[in-house]
Structure formats: C-alpha cells, structure tokens
N, C-alpha and C positions, 0 to 999 in steps of 0.2 A: 303267941298271937292266935286268937281263935280261928277257927276254920269256918268259912261261909257255907251254908248248906241251902240250896233251893230244893223244896220238896213240894209235891202237889199230888192230888189223887183225882182221878176222873177227868172229864172234860166239860168245860162251860160252853154251851151254845146258847147266845142271846135269843130272846124271843123274836126280835126284829133282826133279819139278816138279809143279805142279798148274795147271789152267786158271783164267781168270778167273772162270768160272761156279762152279767148285768152290770158289774163295776166297771169293766172295760168298756161296754157300750155308753154308759153314762159319762165316762172321762172322754172317750172319742167325740161325743156330742159336745161336750163342753170346749174341748180343744178346737173343734171345727168353728164353732161360734166365736171364740176368742180370736182365731185367725181372721175370720171375717170382719169382726169388729175392728181389727186392727191392721187390715190390710194395706192402708196406706203408709203407716208407719214401717210395717215389714218391707214393703216395696222400696222405701227410701233408705233402708238399712239402719233405721232407728231401733228396730226391734228384731229379734229373731222369732221365726215361727215355732 
C-alpha cells in the first residue's frame, strides 16, 4: 500500500484577510443581532441563545 505524504513549502497569506480580533468582533455582533431578532422564541424555549 502506498504511503500518503503531505508536503508544502512556505506560507500562503491571502491578499484579503482579517485578524482574529476582527473575526471575533464580527461574530459577536452577528450573534447579538441573532439573539435580538429571535428574543421571543428564545424566551419561550423554542430556540437556544
């Protein structure tokens, strides 16, 4: 059976990228908006926050 080999050189950094802090802030804003939009269903136990 042949052996699998994964090999690479260097590092690829895309032209468009965001920091981890920016990613967390964007996700937190989305989650807060989702919770606000679904507050009734969350309060009634139909959805989890």
